[in-house]
C-alpha positions in Angstrom: 0.0 0.0 0.0 1.3 3.3 -1.0 1.4 6.3 1.3 -1.3 7.9 -0.8 -3.7 5.0 -0.5 -3.0 4.8 3.2 -3.9 8.5 3.6 -7.0 8.0 1.5 -8.1 5.0 3.6 -7.5 7.0 6.8 -9.6 10.0 5.5 -12.3 7.6 4.4 -12.6 6.0 7.8 -12.8 9.5 9.4 -15.6 10.4 7.2 -17.4 7.2 8.0 -17.1 7.9 11.7 -18.5 11.4 11.3 -21.4 10.2 9.3 -22.3 7.3 11.6 -25.3 8.0 13.8 -24.5 8.6 17.4 -26.7 6.7 19.8 -27.8 9.1 22.5 -30.1 7.9 25.1 -33.7 9.3 25.1 -34.5 11.6 28.0 -36.2 9.8 30.8 -39.6 11.3 31.6 -41.2 10.3 34.8 -45.0 9.7 34.7 -46.5 12.4 36.9 -49.8 14.3 37.3 -50.4 17.0 34.7 -49.1 20.3 36.0 -51.4 23.3 35.7 -50.0 26.8 36.0 -52.2 29.3 37.7 -52.1 32.8 36.4 -50.9 35.4 38.8 -53.7 36.6 41.0 -54.8 40.1 40.2 -56.1 42.4 42.9 -59.9 42.3 42.9 -61.4 45.6 41.6 -63.7 47.1 44.2 -67.3 46.5 43.6 -69.0 49.9 43.1 -72.8 49.5 43.3 -75.0 52.3 41.8 -77.1 54.6 44.0 -80.8 54.3 43.8 -82.6 57.6 43.2 -86.2 56.9 44.3 -89.4 57.8 42.5 -91.1 60.9 43.8 -87.8 62.4 45.2 -88.3 66.2 45.1 -86.0 68.3 43.0 -86.0 72.1 43.3 -85.5 74.2 40.1 -85.1 77.8 39.1 -86.3 79.1 35.7 -83.3 80.5 33.8 -85.1 82.7 31.2 -88.6 84.2 31.2 -91.3 82.2 29.3 -94.3 84.2 28.1 -97.3 83.8 25.9 -96.1 86.9 24.0 -93.2 85.0 22.4 -93.6 81.3 23.2 -96.0 78.7 22.0 -96.8 75.1 22.8 -93.8 72.8 22.2 -91.2 75.5 23.2 -88.6 74.0 25.5 -87.1 76.1 28.2 -84.1 75.7 30.5 -84.1 75.4 34.3 -81.2 74.9 36.7 -81.2 72.8 39.9 -81.5 75.1 42.9 -80.7 72.6 45.7 -78.5 69.5 45.6 -80.1 66.0 45.7 -78.2 63.6 48.0 -78.4 59.8 48.2 -76.4 57.9 50.8 -74.1 60.9 51.3 -73.3 61.3 47.6 -74.5 64.3 45.6 -76.3 62.7 42.7 -77.7 65.9 41.2 -75.6 69.0 41.9 -76.7 72.6 42.2 -76.6 74.1 38.7 -77.4 70.9 36.8 -79.5 71.6 33.7 -83.1 70.6 33.5 -85.7 71.1 30.7 -89.3 72.0 30.6 -91.8 72.4 27.8 -94.7 74.7 27.2 -97.8 72.5 26.7 -100.4 75.3 26.1 -100.1 79.0 25.4 -102.9 81.4 24.8 -102.0 85.0 24.1 -103.9 87.9 25.6 -106.7 89.2 23.6 -109.1 92.1 23.2 -111.8 92.9 25.7 -109.3 92.4 28.5 -108.8 88.7 27.9 -105.6 87.6 29.7 -103.1 85.1 28.4 -102.7 81.6 29.8 -99.6 79.4 29.9 -99.1 75.8 30.9 -95.8 74.0 31.1 -94.5 70.7 32.3 -91.0 69.5 33.5 -89.3 66.9 31.3 -85.9 65.8 32.6 -82.8 66.8 34.5 -79.3 66.0 33.3 -76.8 64.4 35.8 -73.8 62.1 35.4 -74.5 61.5 31.7 -78.2 60.5 32.3 -81.5 62.2 31.5 -83.5 61.6 34.6 -87.3 61.9 33.8 -89.1 64.3 36.1 -92.7 65.3 36.4 -94.3 68.5 37.6 -96.2 71.3 36.0 -96.8 75.0 36.2 -99.6 77.2 35.0 -99.7 81.0 34.8 -102.4 83.4 33.9 -101.9 87.0 33.0 -103.8 89.7 35.0 -107.2 90.3 33.4 -107.9 93.7 31.8 -111.6 93.7 32.5 -111.5 96.9 34.6 -109.4 98.7 32.0 -111.8 97.5 29.3 -114.8 98.9 31.2 -113.1 102.2 31.7 -112.0 102.2 28.0 -115.6 101.7 26.8 -116.8 104.5 29.0 -114.0 106.9 27.8 -113.5 105.8 24.2 -116.8 104.1 23.3 -116.6 101.0 21.2 -112.8 101.5 20.7 -112.4 100.6 24.4 -113.2 97.0 23.5 -109.7 96.7 22.0 -108.0 97.0 25.3 -105.8 93.9 25.8 -105.3 91.8 28.8 -101.8 90.9 30.0 -99.7 88.0 28.8 -99.1 85.0 31.0 -95.5 84.4 32.0 -93.2 82.2 34.0 -90.6 84.7 35.2 -86.8 84.1 35.2 -85.8 83.2 38.7 -89.1 81.6 39.5 -88.8 78.5 41.6 -90.5 75.2 40.6 -90.5 71.7 42.2 -90.5 68.5 40.2 -90.4 64.9 41.2 -88.4 61.9 39.9 -90.8 60.0 37.7 -89.4 56.5 38.4 -86.6 54.7 40.3 -83.3 55.4 38.6 -79.9 53.8 39.2 -77.2 56.5 39.3 -73.5 55.5 38.9 -71.4 56.4 41.9 -68.6 58.8 41.5 -65.4 56.7 41.4 -62.7 58.1 43.7 -59.5 59.1 41.9 -56.8 56.4 41.9 -59.2 53.4 41.5 
């Protein structure tokens, strides 16, 4: 055997050794119960129950702008503001200054022969904590009659005195009204900062 063939034979056996599969023992797995991993416990969020605003709870309002038969007709909505806070379980559920709405339901203007105007209005709802809380209550106003002025006008002016007008009915700005919660309403509690 020549040196060249001996070197080739040695290289060939090295390649054969590298290509031979190596027997490695399989890992031993012990038969055990299945392992369950529990997620990390999160702190429980505090349970915040809503407040119950009961039916017929009174709410005090103040009319923001004058409503009169001279300029307003049935269907006109007018603004009110809450005049006293409404408190449930120590929590102010409707604050002073909260907006409320009313609606003119009937309006008759003043007329000749001293006929006075008549105005009727009802409360609709109050806005608080993103809710429109239905309320009920009504108000009626009547203008002062002009009957006496008409009689004097007829005496002084003859038939032209019949055109003397009565006064318009009005709900004045600043006038106080009381309404009542129409049905039980759940009000979300104010969540303290940091929760």
